C-alpha positions in Angstrom: 0.0 0.0 0.0 1.5 3.3 -1.1 0.7 6.8 -2.0 2.4 8.9 -4.6 2.3 12.6 -5.5 3.1 14.1 -8.8 3.6 17.6 -10.1 3.6 18.4 -13.8 6.7 17.0 -15.3 7.7 15.5 -11.9 8.4 11.9 -10.9 6.3 9.8 -8.6 7.6 9.8 -5.0 6.4 7.0 -2.7 5.4 8.0 0.8 3.8 6.2 3.7 0.0 6.4 4.1 -1.4 7.4 7.5 -4.2 5.3 9.1 -7.7 6.0 7.9 -9.4 9.0 9.4 -12.7 8.6 11.2 -14.9 11.1 13.1 -13.6 11.7 16.7 -17.0 10.9 18.0 -19.1 8.1 16.4 -22.2 9.8 14.9 -24.3 7.0 16.1 -23.6 8.0 19.7 -24.7 11.6 19.3 -28.0 12.9 20.4 -28.7 14.0 16.8 -27.4 10.7 15.3 -28.5 10.5 11.7 -29.3 14.2 11.4 -27.0 17.0 10.3 -27.1 19.9 12.8 -28.2 22.5 10.3 -29.2 25.1 12.9 -26.0 24.8 15.0 -23.8 25.0 11.9 -25.8 28.1 10.6 -25.3 29.8 14.0 -21.6 29.0 14.0 -21.1 30.3 10.5 -23.0 33.5 11.3 -20.5 34.1 14.1 -17.7 33.5 11.7 -19.2 36.1 9.3 -19.6 38.6 12.2 -16.0 38.0 13.3 -14.9 39.2 9.8 -16.8 42.5 10.4 -19.2 41.9 7.5 -22.5 43.6 7.3 -25.0 40.8 7.6 -27.8 43.1 6.4 -26.1 43.2 3.0 -28.7 41.5 0.6 -25.9 39.2 -0.7 -25.3 37.9 2.9 -28.8 37.6 4.1 -29.4 33.9 4.6 -25.8 32.9 3.8 -25.3 31.3 7.1 -28.2 28.8 6.5 -27.2 28.3 2.8 -23.7 27.3 3.9 -25.1 25.0 6.5 -27.3 23.3 3.9 -24.4 23.0 1.5 -22.2 21.3 4.2 -25.2 19.0 5.0 -24.8 17.7 1.5 -21.1 17.8 1.2 -20.5 16.0 4.5 -23.4 13.5 4.2 -20.9 10.6 4.4 -20.4 11.2 8.1 -23.9 10.1 8.9 -24.9 7.8 6.1 -24.7 4.0 6.4 -22.3 2.1 4.3 -23.7 1.7 0.8 -25.4 -1.6 0.0 -23.1 -3.7 -2.2 -25.2 -6.5 -3.6 -22.8 -9.0 -5.2 -23.6 -11.9 -7.5 -21.9 -15.2 -8.2 -19.0 -15.3 -10.6 -20.7 -18.3 -12.3 -18.4 -18.3 -15.4 -15.3 -18.1 -13.2 -14.2 -14.9 -15.0 -10.7 -13.9 -13.9 -9.9 -11.1 -16.2 -9.2 -7.5 -15.0 -12.3 -5.4 -14.6 -11.7 -1.6 -14.7 -14.1 1.2 -13.8 -12.4 4.5 -14.8 -12.9 8.2 -14.3 -15.3 8.1 -11.4 -15.6 11.8 -10.4 -15.3 12.7 -6.7 -15.6 15.9 -4.6 -14.4 16.1 -1.0 -13.3 18.5 1.7 -9.7 18.8 2.9 -9.5 17.9 6.6 -6.6 20.3 7.0 -8.0 23.5 5.6 -11.7 22.7 4.9 -11.2 23.6 1.3 -12.4 21.4 -1.6 -10.4 18.9 -3.4 -11.7 17.0 -6.4 -10.8 14.7 -9.2 -11.2 11.2 -10.5 -11.0 7.7 -9.0 -10.2 4.6 -11.0 -10.8 1.0 -9.7 -9.7 -2.3 -11.1 -10.2 -5.7 -9.7 -9.6 -9.4 -10.5 -12.8 -11.2 -9.6 -12.9 -13.9 -6.9 -16.1 -15.9 -6.4 -18.3 -12.8 -6.6 -18.9 -9.9 -9.0 -20.2 -6.4 -8.2 -22.5 -4.1 -10.2 -20.4 -1.4 -11.9 -22.4 1.5 -10.4 -21.6 0.4 -6.9 -18.0 1.5 -7.3 -19.1 5.1 -7.7 -21.3 4.8 -4.6 -18.4 3.7 -2.5 -16.2 6.5 -3.7 -18.9 9.1 -3.1 -19.6 7.7 0.4 -16.1 8.2 1.7 -15.5 11.4 -0.2 -18.4 13.2 1.5 -16.6 13.9 4.8 -13.5 15.8 5.9 -10.7 13.8 4.2 -7.1 13.6 3.0 -6.7 12.0 -0.4 -4.3 9.3 0.9 -6.9 8.0 3.4 -9.8 8.3 1.0 -7.9 6.0 -1.4 -7.3 3.4 1.4 -10.9 3.6 2.7 -12.3 2.8 -0.7 -9.9 -0.1 -1.2 -10.6 -1.5 2.3 -14.4 -1.5 1.9 -14.3 -3.1 -1.6 -11.7 -5.7 -0.4 -13.8 -6.6 2.6 -17.2 -6.7 0.9 -16.2 -8.1 -2.5 -13.2 -10.3 -1.6 -11.6 -10.0 -5.0 -8.5 -11.9 -5.9 -6.8 -8.6 -6.6 -7.8 -4.9 -6.3 -6.3 -1.5 -7.2 -7.7 1.9 -6.4 -6.0 5.0 -8.0 -7.0 8.5 -7.4 -5.9 11.8 -8.9 -7.0 15.1 -7.5 -6.6 18.9 -7.4 -6.5 20.5 -4.0 -7.7 24.1 -3.6 -5.6 24.3 -0.4 -2.6 24.3 -2.8 -4.1 26.3 -5.6 -5.8 29.1 -3.6 -3.4 29.5 -0.7 0.1 28.6 0.4 2.3 27.8 -2.7 -0.7 28.8 -4.9 0.3 26.5 -7.8 -2.2 25.7 -10.5 -2.2 22.4 -12.2 -0.7 20.3 -9.4 -2.0 16.7 -9.6 -1.9 14.6 -6.5 -2.0 10.8 -7.3 -2.6 8.1 -4.7 -2.9 4.4 -5.0 -3.9 1.4 -2.9 -3.2 -2.2 -3.9 -4.5 -5.5 -2.6 -3.9 -9.1 -3.5 -2.8 -10.1 -7.0 -2.9 -6.5 -8.2 0.5 -6.1 -6.5 1.8 -7.9 -9.6 3.5 -5.2 -11.7 2.3 -6.8 -15.0 -1.3 -6.4 -13.9 -0.7 -2.9 -12.8 0.7 -2.0 -16.2 -2.4 -3.5 -17.8 -4.6 -1.4 -15.5 -2.8 1.8 -16.3 -2.7 1.0 -20.0 -6.5 0.7 -20.0 -6.8 4.0 -18.2 -4.7 5.6 -21.0 -6.9 4.0 -23.6 -10.1 5.3 -21.9 -8.8 8.9 -22.4 -8.1 8.7 -26.1 
C-alpha cells in the first residue's frame, strides 16, 4: 500500500500512508445521530461572518449562514450515512480477467483547511467468487468522499471496503485530485496533480498494474 504525489513533469515519489481518518465521535452515539445539525452550523457560520466584520444586512449575505449549513449537510453526508449496500452476484463463469471502472468523479473537503479537493477515481479488480455491479464503485467512492478527508486516506478507505465486501483476488484503487488548499493559498500553484494508489492481493503484480494503467490511458483517447 503506497501513495504517490506528482507535479507536472515530476516523478512519482512514494510515501507512507497514514491510518484511515474517522470522526472523533461516532455519529451513532450523538443525540442527533443520523441528522445533520443545520441550525447549529448556521449559527456558528453566522458568528464567523460577524467576526470578519461583515454587514449581515447586505442583501448578498442575508441567509448565507443557512445556505452554507445546507451546503455542508450535502457535502459531508458521508459522516452520517450508512455504508452503501453492495449486492454482489456469483462469478458463475469463473471470470478472472481484470475489470476496470475508470474516471469516477469525486468531490471532497480537505480535513486540514476545509477547502475542496476533487478529481477522478479509478478502480480495477480481478474477480474472486463474486462480482459487483459497476455503479456500486461510484457509490463507494462518493460515500467516503463526503466527509473531511485527505486523499491518501480516501484511497485506502475505498480499497478497504471493496476488499472486505467483494473479496476479490486482486484490487487496485488509483485517485488523482486537485486541491484548492494548494491552488488558492500557500504555494498557490495551479495544475498540481496529487496521485494516490492502494493495492491488494494479485494486483500487487507489476504486470497487472501495467495492464490497468494501460487501460486508463486507452479510456482517455
